[in-house]
C-alpha positions as a printed NumPy array, in Angstrom:
array([[ 85.122,  35.434,  -6.551],
       [ 84.212,  37.444,  -3.722],
       [ 85.521,  40.952,  -3.124],
       [ 86.515,  41.465,   0.784],
       [ 85.072,  44.422,   2.359],
       [ 86.118,  44.196,   5.684],
       [ 88.579,  41.953,   7.696],
       [ 88.205,  40.741,  11.445],
       [ 91.375,  40.367,  13.393],
       [ 91.238,  37.622,  15.798],
       [ 93.738,  36.53 ,  18.18 ],
       [ 96.081,  37.975,  20.831],
       [ 98.328,  40.597,  21.344],
       [100.308,  40.348,  18.192],
       [ 97.168,  42.143,  16.586],
       [ 95.925,  43.647,  19.888],
       [ 99.279,  45.72 ,  20.427],
       [ 98.283,  49.226,  21.443],
       [ 99.756,  49.01 ,  24.938],
       [103.209,  47.764,  23.531],
       [103.795,  50.458,  20.985],
       [103.763,  54.122,  20.394],
       [100.24 ,  55.96 ,  19.995],
       [ 99.324,  55.263,  16.449],
       [101.163,  52.755,  15.86 ],
       [ 99.449,  49.565,  16.613],
       [ 98.571,  47.074,  14.047],
       [ 94.889,  48.197,  13.947],
       [ 96.555,  52.006,  13.434],
       [ 98.493,  50.853,  10.637],
       [ 95.917,  49.1  ,   8.545],
       [ 93.403,  52.042,   8.952],
       [ 96.206,  54.267,   7.59 ],
       [ 96.774,  51.599,   4.632],
       [ 93.302,  50.231,   3.696],
       [ 90.216,  51.694,   2.681],
       [ 88.248,  48.738,   4.06 ],
       [ 86.62 ,  48.288,   7.442],
       [ 88.915,  46.597,  10.067],
       [ 87.53 ,  45.016,  13.264],
       [ 89.782,  44.334,  16.207],
       [ 88.468,  41.129,  17.739],
       [ 91.82 ,  40.119,  19.074],
       [ 92.468,  40.528,  22.83 ],
       [ 95.843,  40.908,  24.444],
       [ 96.091,  37.657,  26.648],
       [ 93.593,  35.472,  24.536],
       [ 94.425,  31.907,  23.741],
       [ 93.359,  29.679,  21.029],
       [ 90.239,  28.402,  23.141],
       [ 89.561,  32.188,  23.375],
       [ 89.71 ,  32.687,  19.629],
       [ 87.17 ,  29.478,  19.286],
       [ 84.949,  31.38 ,  21.699],
       [ 84.807,  34.347,  19.577],
       [ 84.198,  32.412,  16.648],
       [ 81.224,  30.79 ,  18.156],
       [ 79.787,  33.997,  19.18 ],
       [ 80.201,  34.963,  15.523],
       [ 77.964,  32.012,  14.521],
       [ 77.197,  30.716,  11.181],
       [ 76.123,  33.847,   9.612],
       [ 77.739,  33.964,   6.141],
       [ 79.622,  37.033,   5.573],
       [ 81.448,  36.06 ,   2.219],
       [ 82.763,  39.78 ,   2.028],
       [ 84.646,  39.603,   5.322],
       [ 88.387,  38.286,   5.549],
       [ 90.31 ,  37.246,   8.503],
       [ 93.859,  37.634,   9.995],
       [ 94.568,  35.312,  12.66 ],
       [ 97.295,  35.212,  15.137],
       [ 97.053,  32.666,  18.06 ],
       [ 99.379,  30.246,  20.173],
       [101.633,  32.233,  22.313],
       [ 99.79 ,  32.72 ,  25.139],
       [ 98.852,  29.006,  24.937],
       [102.62 ,  28.493,  25.093],
       [103.106,  30.875,  28.11 ],
       [100.4  ,  29.09 ,  29.949],
       [101.984,  25.769,  29.317],
       [105.748,  26.876,  30.168],
       [106.155,  24.562,  32.818],
       [105.063,  21.389,  30.648],
       [107.232,  22.59 ,  27.891],
       [110.372,  23.375,  30.276],
       [109.833,  19.928,  31.807],
       [109.479,  18.108,  28.945],
       [111.544,  19.934,  26.183],
       [114.685,  17.905,  26.552],
       [113.106,  14.514,  27.226],
       [110.128,  14.612,  24.61 ],
       [111.159,  17.34 ,  22.205],
       [108.385,  16.604,  20.096],
       [105.605,  16.456,  22.681],
       [104.679,  19.955,  22.999],
       [104.827,  20.336,  19.205],
       [102.282,  18.132,  18.803],
       [100.118,  19.32 ,  21.509],
       [100.36 ,  23.19 ,  19.863],
       [100.076,  21.728,  16.026],
       [ 96.624,  19.94 ,  17.083],
       [ 95.385,  23.238,  18.442],
       [ 96.36 ,  25.03 ,  15.667],
       [ 95.127,  22.939,  12.972],
       [ 91.952,  22.564,  14.844],
       [ 91.398,  26.532,  14.774],
       [ 92.415,  26.502,  11.116],
       [ 89.768,  23.778,  10.046],
       [ 87.136,  25.77 ,  12.121],
       [ 88.008,  29.161,  10.187],
       [ 88.034,  27.314,   6.864],
       [ 84.668,  25.53 ,   7.722],
       [ 83.219,  29.004,   8.758],
       [ 84.67 ,  30.706,   5.632],
       [ 83.716,  27.925,   2.905],
       [ 80.344,  28.698,   4.37 ],
       [ 80.271,  31.685,   3.323],
       [ 80.584,  31.102,  -0.374]])
């Protein structure tokens, strides 16, 4: 069993929310108050699933079994495709769900592959 010594936060404004909350109340601030381990904010307000893939690629395949991850993505993908959602939602209610489910499952598989190479 690997002990987690650090956490990477990946994704969008759900995690990089400092511009939306009072000073000292951002997710990263709350984690620093509660956790003795190192936390890296790799999430960026506005990032999409594709941006998170890029960050994972930049991290490379260097195994770091002591690093955990928190991931929040998809909201900006939905915003960028809102016209598709609006146009197809009533006519094809499952179409948009399949699009986002595919992106989400692909990202999770990539994270799992990287995580399994760490052990």
